[in-house]
C-alpha positions in Angstrom: 236.9 198.2 64.9 240.4 199.6 65.4 243.4 197.3 64.9 245.5 196.4 67.9 249.1 197.6 67.7 251.9 196.4 69.9 254.2 199.1 71.3 257.4 198.6 73.3 257.9 202.3 74.2 255.8 205.4 74.2 257.7 208.7 73.8 255.9 211.8 75.1 257.1 214.9 73.3 258.1 215.3 69.6 260.9 217.8 70.2 264.5 217.2 69.3 265.1 214.8 72.2 261.9 212.8 71.5 262.7 212.5 67.8 266.2 211.3 68.6 264.9 208.8 71.1 262.5 207.3 68.5 265.4 207.1 66.0 267.8 205.4 68.4 265.1 202.9 69.7 264.2 202.1 66.1 267.8 201.1 65.5 267.3 198.6 68.4 264.2 197.2 66.6 261.9 198.5 69.3 258.4 199.6 68.3 257.7 203.2 69.4 254.8 205.6 69.5 255.4 209.3 69.6 252.8 211.4 71.3 252.7 215.2 71.2 250.1 218.0 71.7 251.2 219.7 68.5 250.4 218.5 65.0 254.0 218.8 63.7 257.1 217.4 65.2 260.2 219.4 66.0 259.3 221.3 69.1 
């Protein structure tokens, strides 16, 4: 069975803006999940 993970924010898109958003939200101690159709981040 899969473990349940708590998430505060879901970011859709792992381009420059999505990566920056995850970074900034991490500084605020928010748990983020990053979702993108590609297998590598960066756009």
